[in-house]
ROKE-667985 format. One line per field, with one value per residue (C-alpha): residue number from 1; x negated, y negated, z. Coordinates in Angstrom, 3 decimals, m for minus. Last residue first. Layout:
<sites>
num NUM	...
xx X	...
yy Y	...
zz Z	...
</sites>
This chain:
<sites>
num 114	113	112	111	110	109	108	107	106	105	104	103	102	101	100	99	98	97	96	95	94	93	92	91	90	89	88	87	86	85	84	83	82	81	80	79	78	77	76	75	74	73	72	71	70	69	68	67	66	65	64	63	62	61	60	59	58	57	56	55	54	53	52	51	50	49	48	47	46	45	44	43	42	41	40	39	38	37	36	35	34	33	32	31	30	29	28	27	26	25	24	23	22	21	20	19	18	17	16	15	14	13	12	11	10	9	8	7	6	5	4	3	2	1
xx 5.871	2.639	4.172	0.940	2.149	5.509	4.511	2.435	4.625	7.443	4.543	3.934	7.873	7.993	5.132	6.756	10.263	8.142	7.414	11.055	12.461	10.861	11.188	14.805	16.020	17.296	19.397	21.784	21.030	18.907	18.906	15.631	14.186	15.800	14.339	11.222	10.388	11.002	8.581	6.119	6.832	6.143	2.957	1.951	3.156	0.656	m2.069	m2.149	m1.900	m5.216	m6.995	m6.347	m7.429	m10.272	m11.188	m10.788	m12.560	m15.862	m13.812	m16.412	m14.807	m15.660	m14.126	m10.880	m10.673	m11.143	m8.265	m6.293	m6.769	m6.628	m2.708	m1.818	m2.862	m1.327	1.566	1.615	0.688	3.625	6.099	4.931	4.862	8.139	10.588	10.520	11.011	7.205	5.971	3.953	0.230	m2.177	m5.930	m6.678	m2.661	m2.746	m6.264	m9.500	m11.513	m15.624	m18.625	m18.908	m15.924	m11.858	m9.264	m11.072	m9.077	m7.498	m3.709	m1.355	2.014	1.523	2.324	m0.386	m1.307	0.059
yy m36.212	m36.513	m34.708	m32.025	m32.612	m31.307	m28.303	m27.239	m27.127	m25.251	m22.678	m22.244	m21.666	m19.493	m17.307	m16.781	m15.583	m13.130	m9.930	m10.304	m10.288	m7.069	m5.407	m5.628	m7.249	m10.101	m8.735	m10.949	m14.111	m14.970	m19.160	m19.274	m17.230	m19.657	m22.984	m21.464	m20.233	m23.986	m25.235	m22.860	m22.914	m27.092	m26.329	m24.098	m26.529	m29.229	m26.671	m25.960	m29.505	m30.767	m28.171	m29.030	m32.559	m31.469	m29.471	m32.406	m34.844	m34.786	m36.012	m34.866	m33.722	m30.138	m30.979	m32.364	m28.738	m26.589	m28.648	m28.294	m24.872	m24.507	m26.234	m23.728	m20.899	m22.481	m22.262	m18.626	m17.505	m19.728	m18.387	m15.286	m15.096	m17.236	m14.237	m15.569	m11.513	m11.172	m13.572	m16.258	m15.705	m19.086	m19.376	m15.959	m15.052	m17.692	m19.467	m20.170	m22.729	m22.655	m25.375	m26.442	m25.787	m25.099	m23.754	m23.899	m22.553	m19.792	m20.063	m16.724	m15.473	m11.757	m8.580	m6.823	m3.409	0.153
zz 9.481	6.980	4.614	4.830	8.704	7.721	5.567	8.163	11.361	8.919	7.710	11.644	12.223	9.217	9.780	13.247	11.916	9.330	11.053	12.508	9.072	7.354	11.071	11.043	14.221	12.790	10.018	8.502	9.267	6.274	5.611	7.407	4.634	1.857	4.228	4.358	1.165	m0.721	1.685	1.092	m2.603	m2.285	m0.524	m2.926	m5.759	m4.635	m3.708	m7.518	m8.480	m5.897	m7.762	m11.522	m10.063	m8.876	m11.746	m13.982	m12.076	m14.467	m17.086	m20.002	m22.521	m21.676	m18.146	m19.968	m21.980	m19.006	m17.234	m20.391	m19.658	m16.061	m16.721	m19.044	m16.955	m13.984	m15.417	m17.066	m13.050	m11.753	m14.357	m13.619	m9.617	m8.896	m8.489	m4.839	m3.380	m4.850	m2.211	m3.826	m4.795	m5.189	m7.263	m7.851	m8.594	m11.625	m11.927	m10.112	m11.217	m11.981	m12.716	m9.799	m7.513	m7.423	m5.967	m2.624	m0.560	m2.119	m1.316	0.219	m0.028	0.547	m1.577	0.794	m1.063	0.070
</sites>
């Protein structure tokens, strides 16, 4: 069994490299957003690479900021959807996620400057 948890690489880009798709950030499979996110990440990465090769020094940093912002929005959305589910509070799946949801909610609030 392999973990399919949500996660984001830090840093997403460095000197002469960028992470793309699930290497940059992975979304919970329940979100059904993984393929769309991976394809968009690939298109954005290709554009960043072209800008980098054309001499734009902050192209990779801009790409990394976009991936990080998308991940923060995803966490916010995931937290709201998970919080709506109240049918199985004693199920191990939801018990394992309860502390995560509290932590994510606090991180999202901090990222927004609240």
